[in-house]
N, C-alpha and C positions, 0 to 999 in steps of 0.2 A: 697224233696218233700216226699220222703215217710218216713222220720224218722218226720219232723211235723207234717204229719198227721196222725203219730200213734198213738193210745189212746184204753183204757183199752176195750174198745168194738172190736177192732181189732185184739189182742189180749188176751183175759180175762185171759188164763192159763200162759203167758206168757214167750211161749216157743219159739220166737223168738227173734232174735239180730236183726233190719234192717239192721248196717253198717256192720253187717260180711255177709248178703245176698247180697249186692247190687253188688256185684262184681260175682255174679255166675250166671244172664242171661242176658234177655233185660227187662229195666225199659221201662215203659213207663208211659204217662201224659195221660191223659180222659181232653179233652179241652170243654168247653160247652159254646157258646153266648161268645168263644175270652177269656174264666177265663179256668185256671186250678181246675178242681174241683176234681181232684182223680189221684193214681196214682198205679201202679200194676208191681211185677216182675213176670217175666213168664220163663218158663224154656221147654225143649224140652223133654219128656220122653217115648221113644219107639213109638216113632210115633204121639202122642199126646201134644198138647199147654196143657202143666202144670201152676195153677195160683200157684208160691210159698206165694205170701201175693198182698192182694190189702188196700188200703187205700181211704180215703178221704171224703171231705163233699160236699155237694148238696142239692138244694133248689128243686134239682129233685130227683126224685128213683134213686142213685145211681150203683143200681144193673141191672137196665133196661141200663145205661149208657156204664158199662164195657162188661153185654152181649154182647151189640151191634160192643162196640169194639174188645173183643174177636175173635164175627163172621167173622169182617171184616180181620183180623190177619190169624184167619185161616184157609181161604175158599182158596181150592184146593194147600193149603201145608201139611195140616195135620187131620188123619181120625176124631179124636177125640178132645172134652174141658175138662179138669179136674181140680178140686181143690178139698181140704178138709177141713171142716168148723164143726166148734162144736156148730152153731149159728141155731137153728131149725127154727128162719122167713126166713134164709137165704135160707136154705133149700125147706121153702115153696118159697119163689121168685125165684131160681134158676130151681125149676120145671114150672115154668110158660113159661119159655126160652126154655123148650123143655131136660132139665138135670134130670138126673135118679140118683137115689140112688141105691150104688154098692155095698154096705160095709158098715158093723159099726167095729168100733174100743173099744175093750173093755180094761179096765185097773182097778187093784186094788191095791191102794196105799197103804204102808206099815208103 
């Protein structure tokens, strides 16, 4: 599911290989109306639920569906949920779900 849903929008910089990541955490499928519409790979990082990669396609807002799923998975088990993205639109959507920007990554290509 993860590999099949990976697109240029999922990883525009082509930094991740889904095949190599699958064994590194817990894989989750996002189901809506009986259909798998997304998937994600999560790990634990210092008491936080960390989203390594998330992919999918849905007629609904996938960010809303994944935010609800993550909230249910993290409740009572983790002190926070985190992820890294280069997509400004995803930052805005996540902020509507209570996420806050904690850092900026700077890089100079040589």
